[in-house]
Phi, psi and omega in degrees: 000132184277168179296325178292322177294319177299319180297319181293314182299319186289321178298313181298319184288319180300319177292326179292317181291328179292328181288343185259154178251352183217143176212137176234137183245125188234156172268132180235024181302126180089356179290139178280159177301320179298324177287318177296324177292323174295328173296317184293324177294315181297316176296318179300320177294333182260005181073033186247144179260140179230134173201145173264128188227144174295139189301320182295317181291323180291320179297320176297313181297319178298321183291317183293328180279354176092016178278147175301150179287142174222167179268116182251115179229161177060203184273122178236146172236135188254128183228124185216158186192174178269341183253110184294323182291307179302313176306312181296319182297313184297306182303307181295324174293319177294325182292321180295327180279337183233043187300333184288329186232007181217117185228139176283129179268296178196179178209179172236121172239116179060037178081354175264142177283133179232147179268179184297331178293320179295317186293320179296321182296320177291331179292342182271350179284155179284152182286178180296309183295322175299317180297319183294319177301315177297315178297320177292327177301313182295315180293326181274348184302312179301316176298318175299317179295323181293314182294319177301312180299317178296318175299318179294323180294319180293314178300323180296313182295320180298321181288332182279332180284332184274000000 
């Protein structure tokens, strides 16, 4: 890779990292290509970006994007998105299925470094859509109970009239 290609890659990564609010860095040593492709497919469907990047280039892009400095060693795969919960859910689910060869090292949530325990905790939270569903259920409950009460009253009146 030439210097110009590296510079373009770093600029593209910097822009992409700036646009994301969450990033998880994982070790993928020993992962088969088929498994890596399945991760990429799941991430693509969820709007999550996945890339294997040389640590030195990633460190420069992270620094340019304003992330705190961290120690990047060994084989790393970088997974980033705007939705921390969906990102955490996808990564943790993949880690459970491929625990022998895929491990979460750490991540960045809103520019702060978080450990793997924090990522697992976030993965257990409900997603935005799930929260909206819960809220709608709570909002419609009084109307449902009112309609059910009216229906029961109607049935009672019919039984008394017959």
